[in-house]
N, C-alpha and C positions, 0 to 999 in steps of 0.2 A: 471435575470441572463443570461449569454451567454449560447450557446448550450453545450459547454463543461461543464459548471457549472451545467446545468441541469442534464447531464448524471451522473456527479459525485455525486450530490445531491440525485438523484432518483435511478439510477441503480447500481452504484458501491457499496454502502452499502449492497444492496440486494445480489449481487454476492458474496461479501466477507462473509456475513452471511450464505449463502448457502454452499459455500465451507467449512466453519468451521462446519456447521451442518453435512455435508457428512462425515466428519472425526471425529465427535463427540469432536469438540474442540470449545473453546470460545476465546475471545480477550486476556484473561490472559494467554493462552497457547502458544501464539505467542511471540517470543523473539524480533523480528524486523519486522517492516512494512516498506517496501521500495516502494514508489509510484512515479508516474509521479507527477510533481508539477507545474501546470499551473500558479497558483498565491497563495499567502499566504492566502487570504479569502477562496478560494475553499479548500485548504488543511486544514485550521483551521475548516471548516464546516465538512469535512469528519472525522476529528479526534473527534470532538464533537459528531457527530451523532453516531459514533461507540463506543465512550468512550476509545479510545486509549491513554494510558499514553504518556506524553511527551517523556519519556525515551525510548519508543518502536518505535516512528515514527521518522525516520531518515530523516533529511532535508538538503538540500544544496541550497535552493531557495535564501536565504539570501546572499550568496556568488556567485552563478552562475546564478541566475535568472531562466527563463524557458528555459531548454536545449532540449526541445522537446523529440525525441525518445532516446536520450543519457542519460536522467535523471536516469532511473532505473539502467542501468549499472554503471553509474559514482558514484552514492550513494552506490551501492554494492561494488564498488572498495574502497570506503572511509572506509567502516565498515568491509570488508572481514576478516581482521586480528582479529577482535573482535568476530566473530562468532565461537562458540565452536561446536564440533562434535554432540552433543545432542541437539542442538537448532533448532527451527523452524523459517523460514523467509517466510513471506507473500509478494509476489511480486505483485504489482497492476499498471496496465497500462490503460490509456484511452486517447482519443484524439479526434480531430475535424472530424475525419471520422465517428463519432457516434459509435465508437467501444470501447470495454473495455475487459480487461482480468484480471484474478486473478490466482495465482498459489502458492502452498506451496513448499518450498524447505526444506528438512530434512527427518527425519525418521518418517513416519506416516503410519498407516494402515487404509484403508477405511472400514467403517462399511459395 
């Protein structure tokens, strides 16, 4: 796999799991996952490794391809009106600079 794929396969799931652990949450507690989308296989693997249901992982790769740094905000724009006040969104970004980040948006209390 490419360098980005290796990061997504190895580091991003650990980062998401640690974030959820820190807030005493699991995958089922998150209403939407909005991630960078370098390719369908990379995204499919991330979804499979973490067990994210199709309904929670928002995609636009099929219509917009890889939009680099614009992916997370463009998908957020697509689903923004669907997000309710009491819902949690996990934002996930990663890239060829061998960097990644994860964040929760919503009402959560850290342990």
